[in-house]
C-alpha positions, 0 to 999 in steps of 0.5 A: 359840632355837637358832642356826640358821634357816629359813624354811619358805615364802616368803624374805620371811618374818620371823615368829618361832618358834611354840610347840611345841604349835601346830597344824601349819601348813606354809603359815605363813611362820616363821623359826627361829634363826640368831641367831648368823649374824644376830648376826655379820652385824649386827656386820659392819655396824659393823665398820671397813672397810679404808678406815676403817682406812687413814684413808680414807672408804669410797667405796661401800656395804658388802657382806655375803655370805651364801654357801650351796648352794640349799635352805640357807635363805640367801635366808630369812636375807638377808630376815630380816636385812633385816626386822630392820634395817628395823624400827628405821629404820636404812635409812629409804629402804626395802629393794630386793630383786632376783634375779640368777639365772633360775629356770632357773639362767641369769644375769639380764642386768645391763641387766634387773636395773638396770632393775628397780632403777630401777623400784622407785625410780620412776625412768624408764630410757630404752628401749634404754639399755645396761648401763653407762648403766643401772648409772650410773643406779642408782648416781646414784639411790641416792647420796642415799639410806639404803637396803638392797639385797638381791641374791639369788642371784648368780652372780659378782662381775661381776653385783654390782659394777655395782650397788654404790652409791657411797654408804657409807650404803647396804648391800648384802646378797648371797646366792651359792653361793661367794665374790664374788671381786674385790669388796673388803672383802666380809663373808662369812657361810657357812651349811650345814644346820640343827643338830639342834634347829632341824630338829626344831623345823621338822619339829614346825611342820609336822606337830605336836609330838605325832608328834615326841614319840611317836618323837624318835629318828626325828625326829632320824634323819629330820633327819639324812637330810635334811642339815639342809637347810631345803628338804628338811625342808619337803618331807618335813613337807608329805608327812607333813602330807597323811598323818596316818596316817603316822609319822616312822619311815615317811617316814624308811624311804621316804626311805632306799629312794630312791636319789639320783643318784650324779653329784649332789654329796653336799650335793645328795643329800638335797634330791634324795631328798626331792623324789623322794619327794614327787613319786613320791607324787603322783597321776599327773595331779598329778605331770604338772602338777608336772613341766610347771610347769618350762615356766612362764616366769620360774618363776611360774604362775598357775591359767591357765598350769597349766591350759594346761600340763596340759590340764586345767580351771582350777579343777582346776589351781588346786586342785592348785596349792594342794595343792603349796603345802601340800606345800612344792612351791610358794610364793605371792607374795601377789599377787591373782589368786594367782601360784605360784612354784617355789623355785629349788632345786627347778627343776633337779630338776623339769626333770630329772624333766620330761625323764625322764618326758615325751616331747619332743613332749608337752613341745612341745604343752604349751608351745604350749597354754601360749602359746596360752592366753597369747595369748587372755588378752592379747587379752581384756586388751586388748578389755575396753578397747574400747566395748561394741558393738565387734567385739572386745568381741563377740568377747570375749563368746564366750570362756569366762568363765575367759578374760574380765576383768570390767572394765578395772581388773582386766585392768590389774591382771592385766597389772601382776602377770603382766608380768614372766611375759609378757615372760619367755614371749615371750623363751622362745618366741622363743629356742625357735625352733620356735614362731615363729608363736605367738611372733609372735602373743604379741608382738603381743597383748603389745604392744597390751595394754601400749600400751592399759593403760600408754601407749606412752610409759610402756611404752617400755622393755618395748616396746623389748625386744619389738620386738627379739624380733620383729626376732630372729624376722623375721631368723631366718625371713627375714620382710622386712615383719616386719623392716621394721616391727620396725626402725622401731619400735626407730628411733622409740624410739631417736630419742625417747631422743636416740640419733639416729644409732643410729635413722638406721641403723635407718631406713636398714636398714628402708628395705632390708627394706621394698624386699625386701618391696615394702612402700610403707608401710614404705619411705615411712615409712623415708624420711621418718623418715631425713629427720627423723633428718638434720634432727635432727642439722643436716644439712639437705642430706641431710634435704631429700634424704630428704624428697624421696625420700619425697615422690616416692613419696607423689606417685606413689602419690596419697597427697595428705595425706601429700604436703602434709605432706612439702611442709611438712617440706622447707619447714622444712628449707630454711628451717633451712638458709637457702634461702628460695626453695625453702622458699617454694616448698615452703610454698606447695605445702603450702598448695595441697595442704591446700586441695585436701584442704579442710583450712583450718586447715593451709593457714592454717598453711602460709601462715603459715610461707610468710610467715615465710620471706618475712620472712626473705628481706627481703620484708616487703610480700609477708609482710604479704599472705601473713599476712593470707591465712592469718588470713582462712583461720583466721577461716573455719575457726573456729580462733579460737586459730590466728586470734589467734596469726596476729593477733599475727604480723601485729602483729609484722610491722607493727611491723617495717614502721613502723606501730605503730598497725595493729599495736596494732589487731591485738594488740587483736584477738588479745587479744579473741579469746584472752579469748573462747576463754580460752586461749593458743595458739602457732603453731610451725614445722612439726616435723621430728621423725621 
């Protein structure tokens, strides 16, 4: 075993080196050597840190850094280290891996990374929470654990530092191009190219030992031309594996004929030459698909994504993607249905050749096809949950079979697997700015699919970001109706997580946008929700003012059900403020409104609240009469649980009036009703939530 290592496919691979006589298998995950680096890293874990030497207890997790250029195998080395440490149970609470850089090279926002880690720990992250709050939640979640955190492709120390647990029992392994200046006591391990022995061994794994034995000197020269870089060697071995008649000398000659970009750093040129060799050897249709994969959101695609980008059939796209895996151009993540990922080191090269070979109009058309296909898949994902005879299912039956889902379970699994890419597609579409109509349709379809398959409460953190994207488009395109809707949705999520003042600001902004759009629904909802926010803050004067504005609009539009509900909300805030006369008037108005609508249970509840107000106001006899009226309404409505609750309230009132015998009779009636119903019921005051 040599002292170098590489994973020939997935960074998660950790299988040991195969024998030299094994048949070629470029798709197999195989790790070679790097024993010296692995031993050094493991020794660093046990080595005393600066705090220990100073006599202090280490306050945070130890950080090990694996530094190297993209394509050097740094992620594979980190994954192998994690696998070896996990095997003996050194970190029983698990290994948690997140990427800190987007496939295109942009840094992943800290808020998104923290949410991903919290999701792995099954910790609910509140929608709309900021990076600082989420980072604190990450540190608290890891505080009692003994876990290993792998932070892949860090840009700088500012990305890593907020995620470090305040727990010395945890270990953080980070990969980066350079040092993480600013993190104390970091343990760096810098890796370069592979040594000649490991590089030849990797080549033999891909093309078979015989072709190496025939011309060992050519194999040595080839590995030198590849700079010992695992990614470059994977590409040339894939090229040779697809051409059994070609010799190692042939590929070496062709590699030398490819002129690298003189502007590239010398360390990046071997990979660039290997990529150009493979790309230029592809059939035109396959080369076009490869180039267009640079447009795949989050660097991940499936057969449908590739089909839409290239304008070819799904089966042809799937076959081509599998060929790319065998060529070392793509890797799969093991999901079902298959998901394909461009290695991060190849993304800049693919994007460069895309811009060089494809016209901007063709690129934009490919993006539009991909977004349209994604919208249709999301619509099918949601529609499969509807009843068989529904219009959505009938429309779904008219779609091509490849776009449909056989059952809701498969649709939910597809949505779970593809969710990161779908959200990334929405972000990219909004950021692009030229496809706003498609972007809005995509976000709307994704929101509906998530709500159906995951529920709005569970999907709230994702929905918060999606509503924010809608708001961005609405503001850019000056669409006040969409702006009002997005602000209302965001405000509701803010209110649900206790950020009432932030919610209030958004409700008022939604009111302005609704007025600009002449959207009566949005303005009415914004005023009512603002009233609820003020009530939550304890400002009952402003709450009643906003409820009153909303009520006036509802009355003007003849919306009797909403008006009756708003009378109840007004009655509740007047009660909390101690304005019993106004409260009684509003509760009676609410009861009258429900009576006109024929809603006997709602009328009974409103009268019950009126009885409560009369009791607070020191009018027990009137309260008793009103409560009896409410009981009779509940009885007529056949609502046994409501009737039982009102009987108990009657009993409490009679006790306060000094009639315990009558109170006992009503309690006995309530007990009998509850026994018959088999459950208890509690009557609550009208809600003042938004």
